VMD Tcl script that draws the C-alpha trace (Angstrom):
set ca {
  {201.64 148.13 -12.17}
  {201.01 149.05 -15.75}
  {203.51 150.58 -18.08}
  {202.40 153.41 -20.24}
  {203.47 153.21 -23.83}
  {203.42 156.29 -25.87}
  {201.06 156.05 -28.80}
  {202.02 157.19 -32.19}
  {201.56 160.95 -32.45}
  {201.94 161.56 -28.69}
  {204.71 163.88 -27.84}
  {207.01 163.39 -24.88}
  {207.11 165.78 -21.92}
  {209.42 168.73 -22.26}
  {211.14 170.54 -19.36}
  {208.67 173.44 -19.72}
  {205.73 171.01 -19.34}
  {207.27 169.64 -16.13}
  {207.83 173.15 -14.77}
  {204.23 174.18 -15.52}
  {202.90 171.02 -13.84}
  {205.11 171.67 -10.83}
  {203.81 175.26 -10.59}
  {200.18 174.07 -10.66}
  {200.96 171.46 -8.01}
  {202.66 174.07 -5.75}
  {199.75 176.47 -6.18}
  {197.26 173.77 -5.12}
  {199.49 172.77 -2.22}
  {199.68 176.39 -0.98}
  {195.89 176.66 -1.17}
  {195.49 173.48 0.91}
  {198.08 174.63 3.44}
  {196.30 178.00 3.80}
  {192.96 176.26 4.38}
  {194.60 173.94 6.93}
  {196.16 176.92 8.78}
  {192.78 178.69 8.95}
  {191.13 175.52 10.26}
  {193.84 175.05 12.91}
  {193.57 178.68 14.01}
  {189.79 178.38 14.37}
  {190.23 175.15 16.33}
  {192.76 176.74 18.71}
  {190.49 179.74 19.28}
  {187.48 177.54 19.96}
  {189.49 175.62 22.55}
  {190.68 178.83 24.15}
  {187.24 180.39 24.63}
  {185.66 177.65 26.77}
  {188.83 177.47 28.84}
  {188.62 181.18 29.62}
  {184.92 180.80 30.55}
  {185.78 177.93 32.87}
  {188.58 179.96 34.44}
  {186.15 182.81 35.10}
  {183.93 180.43 37.10}
  {180.16 180.20 37.59}
  {179.91 183.70 39.04}
  {180.95 185.16 35.69}
  {178.09 183.40 33.90}
  {175.48 184.50 36.40}
  {172.41 182.65 37.67}
  {170.04 180.83 35.32}
  {166.87 182.76 34.39}
  {163.46 181.04 34.54}
  {159.78 181.89 34.80}
  {158.17 181.32 38.19}
  {154.37 181.18 38.53}
  {152.61 181.46 41.90}
  {149.23 179.71 42.01}
  {146.49 179.76 44.62}
  {144.43 176.63 45.15}
  {140.76 177.52 45.50}
  {138.41 175.03 47.12}
  {134.76 175.30 46.24}
  {131.84 174.44 48.55}
  {131.44 171.03 46.88}
  {135.07 170.10 47.68}
  {136.53 170.59 44.20}
  {139.80 172.48 43.81}
  {140.88 174.82 41.05}
  {144.11 176.76 40.48}
  {144.22 180.49 40.07}
  {147.39 182.25 38.90}
  {148.38 185.02 41.30}
  {151.55 186.23 39.60}
  {154.31 185.38 37.18}
  {157.93 186.45 37.71}
  {161.10 186.23 35.66}
  {163.57 184.98 38.26}
  {167.28 184.43 38.49}
  {167.95 181.12 40.23}
  {170.76 181.34 42.79}
  {171.74 177.70 43.18}
  {175.42 177.91 44.22}
  {177.19 179.51 47.17}
  {178.62 182.44 45.18}
  {175.28 183.54 43.68}
  {173.41 182.96 46.97}
  {175.95 185.09 48.87}
  {175.76 187.94 46.36}
  {171.99 187.81 45.89}
  {170.53 191.15 44.81}
  {173.06 193.27 46.74}
  {174.56 196.19 44.87}
  {171.69 196.54 42.39}
  {169.84 199.82 42.07}
  {166.37 198.35 41.59}
  {164.30 195.33 40.61}
  {161.51 195.20 38.04}
  {158.03 194.51 39.49}
  {157.79 191.25 37.50}
  {161.32 190.08 38.43}
  {162.85 188.35 41.42}
  {165.57 186.05 42.67}
  {164.86 182.47 43.70}
  {167.34 180.95 46.18}
  {167.73 177.17 46.20}
  {168.48 176.62 49.91}
  {170.46 173.98 51.75}
  {167.81 172.23 53.84}
  {170.32 171.05 56.45}
  {170.23 174.52 58.04}
  {167.61 177.17 58.70}
  {168.15 179.90 56.07}
  {169.64 183.14 57.38}
  {169.28 186.22 55.20}
  {170.14 189.87 55.63}
  {169.81 193.10 53.68}
  {173.49 194.07 53.65}
  {174.40 195.92 50.44}
  {170.74 196.24 49.38}
  {169.48 199.54 47.95}
  {165.72 198.83 47.93}
  {163.26 197.01 50.23}
  {162.12 193.42 49.61}
  {159.44 190.87 50.41}
  {160.71 187.31 50.90}
  {158.56 184.23 50.41}
  {159.79 180.89 51.78}
  {158.70 177.60 50.19}
  {159.06 173.95 51.20}
  {160.40 171.29 48.82}
  {156.92 170.83 47.27}
  {156.85 174.55 46.41}
  {154.28 175.52 49.04}
  {154.50 178.93 50.77}
  {155.43 178.34 54.43}
  {156.48 181.85 55.53}
  {156.20 185.44 54.23}
  {158.46 188.30 55.35}
  {157.28 191.71 54.19}
  {158.96 195.05 53.62}
  {162.53 194.25 54.70}
  {164.49 197.50 54.50}
  {168.06 198.23 53.36}
  {170.36 198.71 56.34}
  {173.85 199.49 57.55}
  {173.71 197.65 60.90}
  {171.74 194.71 59.52}
  {169.64 192.23 61.49}
  {169.64 188.61 60.35}
  {166.28 187.20 59.23}
  {165.91 183.48 59.89}
  {163.55 181.46 57.73}
  {161.83 178.16 58.57}
  {164.29 175.28 59.10}
  {162.69 173.10 56.40}
  {162.58 175.84 53.72}
  {163.87 174.63 50.36}
  {163.46 177.91 48.45}
  {163.29 181.64 49.12}
  {161.92 184.14 46.61}
  {162.95 187.79 46.85}
  {160.60 190.27 45.17}
  {159.96 194.01 45.43}
  {158.49 195.13 48.76}
  {154.70 195.38 48.76}
  {154.18 192.77 46.03}
  {153.30 189.91 48.41}
  {150.32 191.92 49.66}
  {149.45 193.31 46.22}
  {149.20 189.88 44.55}
  {147.48 188.38 47.60}
  {149.89 185.51 48.26}
  {149.26 183.55 51.44}
  {150.48 180.43 53.23}
  {149.69 177.28 51.26}
  {149.98 178.88 47.80}
  {152.41 177.12 45.46}
  {155.02 178.08 42.92}
  {155.93 176.33 39.67}
  {159.05 176.87 37.55}
  {158.69 176.99 33.79}
  {161.83 176.30 31.73}
}
mol new
graphics top color blue
foreach p $ca { graphics top sphere $p radius 0.5 }
foreach p [lrange $ca 0 end-1] q [lrange $ca 1 end] { graphics top cylinder $p $q radius 0.2 }
display resetview
């Protein structure tokens, strides 16, 4: 610790100097406290928002949206294969029970380049129906490698709805507007690919 000795010509502190210094100190302290309060408020709000999203659950966020491309493998006479793109769809991926159960029901329409891809539980044969639908659909079923294994065309909205059972080893089902399966020329053995 060093002592400070006043040099010749230095004046000592007066009460007014102390008061002025105290005022400056208080002003700086208030500024720091205000900044701290703003920071704490922002922190509390940022904690509150994710909590409310989590409370709303996955149904509130909605299914993930991806691009799905359907390709046809063409074999030439010399045995070589080449891919040809049949169609590209912007799809919502229904990967949980809530989004699979809701599906496209209640919607007025679906764009021709849109669809819904259902990630299915392979322990059971998929059972689908058109309850709550307002427009007809085509449904394409795929195995785990993404190969088309069944096509259901022109399924109509209904009130007393039949249940449509897909193949027991189907891993995915793609719902698109009715008539598109025929229009794009999709057939058994064609494959789909998801693009992030």
